C-alpha positions as CSV (number, residue, x, y, z in Angstrom):
1,M,-9.0,6.6,12.2
2,E,-12.1,5.4,10.9
3,K,-10.7,5.6,7.1
4,A,-7.8,3.6,8.1
5,I,-10.3,0.7,9.7
6,L,-12.4,1.2,6.1
7,E,-9.3,0.1,4.1
8,S,-8.7,-2.2,6.5
9,V,-11.7,-4.0,5.9
10,V,-11.3,-3.7,2.4
11,Q,-8.1,-5.0,1.9
12,T,-9.5,-8.2,4.0
13,L,-11.8,-8.6,1.7
14,I,-9.6,-8.8,-1.4
15,Y,-7.2,-11.2,0.6
16,I,-10.6,-13.4,1.2
17,E,-11.4,-13.3,-2.4
18,E,-8.0,-14.0,-3.5
19,A,-8.0,-16.9,-1.2
20,S,-11.4,-17.8,-2.5
21,E,-9.7,-17.9,-5.8
22,E,-7.6,-20.3,-4.7
23,V,-9.7,-22.6,-3.2
24,L,-11.5,-22.6,-6.3
25,A,-8.4,-23.7,-8.5
26,S,-7.2,-26.6,-5.8
27,E,-10.5,-27.8,-5.1
28,C,-12.1,-27.6,-8.4
29,N,-15.8,-28.8,-7.3
30,Y,-19.3,-27.7,-7.3
31,K,-19.6,-26.6,-3.6
32,A,-16.1,-24.7,-3.8
33,E,-17.3,-22.6,-7.1
34,T,-20.6,-21.8,-5.5
35,C,-18.6,-20.4,-2.3
36,V,-16.6,-18.8,-4.4
37,I,-19.8,-16.9,-5.6
38,E,-21.6,-15.9,-2.5
39,I,-18.1,-15.1,-1.1
40,K,-17.5,-12.5,-3.8
41,A,-21.0,-11.3,-3.9
42,M,-21.0,-10.6,-0.1
43,S,-17.7,-8.6,-0.4
44,T,-18.6,-6.8,-3.4
45,T,-22.0,-6.0,-1.8
46,L,-19.9,-5.1,1.7
47,R,-17.5,-3.1,-0.3
48,T,-20.3,-0.7,-2.1
49,V,-22.0,0.0,1.7
50,L,-18.5,0.6,2.7
51,E,-17.8,3.2,0.0
52,H,-20.5,4.9,0.1
53,F,-20.7,4.8,3.9
54,N,-17.0,6.6,3.6
55,S,-17.9,9.4,0.9
56,V,-20.5,10.1,3.3
57,R,-18.6,11.0,6.2
58,C,-15.8,12.3,4.4
59,G,-18.6,14.9,2.8
60,E,-18.2,13.8,-0.8
């Protein structure tokens, strides 16, 4: 169950990153670029935390 939740969160992060790229490509302005960079940084941090949590929970 927990692994499925973590995988779902990671998939959501990937979707957000891809959607952010589309916004950047269509809007192409400074605010959009800054937003995309911040979203990617947050998602990378969250993904790292989730992967660490998952490895600790799974005993890896």
